Steps between C-alpha positions, in 0.01 A plus 500: 500500500682829551430803275810606292345761269151649470374723223188697442425497128255785419211486251626438137859467632782242427731312725791252444740322722727210567358213703766262621445116507290416811368851550132567467344775296153605638257716305212658690191652341452787735155633398363194298433430135837614382674296221878455529690405182806298567805357321780284633849431374803289617742762638804321366361435143202718405433286195354253761183702550146420616307274258128510516475203275724274704342621829153426376597159346674372809220607730214391276328822604451855354478671836765531770464452878687343791729224382529629141858487362611780263722340236755635245540428134694182588219378738707559810347661806564871552267556806223326689174657625517413879198701608196656338172613662350630180471167314518610124779659300507526125759356272357587155355851484828669426625850580328817382693713254431816295440285195255267666317784667450678162383172341253422771382843622578753224778730397414747769672273752836505326637758753404276795779340706517116471666198652738435215658844560546411870662175411742669248583776757585249763660246270744761360658500853595135449592515141171380378314639195205429277633168386501379860140567556286193507165376612445614863300421813221716618474468872144562642358538145178303410509374144235224466512264191148458358381151366551638135864586587453877522676694774340755718639775720267542784490636858767352712437270802776663700429714813701741710796328664506188297845378390702252312846369606771348285812311610794553257647160402815678378620858469236679290423843365130600540325775305173639617256734334222626733252502219401840373195371304184714525304376196391151639406390855825322585575792740142591566574795266708653785874393536612488855822419694659173583771397746796290405703324772806290462576274805772258583466170705554565872814289514652715225424823687637363822826397332525841342458656847769286658750594225422878543530472875 
């Protein structure tokens, strides 16, 4: 694979980008225990967005890892996890917001930045708004499901340098919120930076070089 674009996303920061069919989006947890909220849309028709329900139902599993296929609202593949050395990524914990923060942690948290704001900021660049926001993936976030059905948000199992890679099955728009949460242990109460890299298959890069030369 040949690097096409590389971005450092700072603590609490957003990122978005177009990932063409066949390209790989790689997310690296630089310092460990950093949750990365993620949404995915078909670039040609953004109503065809990531569906947690369809992804979970097709896989028969709540957690994502190598081989997991991210599916849209019509059950069609958007992207496939091709590499993962963390081993557990959440599909049901959702994104933090000002509203959920105040409900869970008190009204004093209202002024705190949240993932929903990051999604809306980046989504606006692609013509997306509140109605386009849906259930998201939380890469590197550890959300166990207890025997009684309750969810927990506990210390992550990620470590510095661990990463997840996704191959786009068609042209997609990816939205990322490098989670700002400081009220629970999903970021070890200390949000840190991540790296986002978009790579193209070697044959595509070689073809591009031949054209340019």
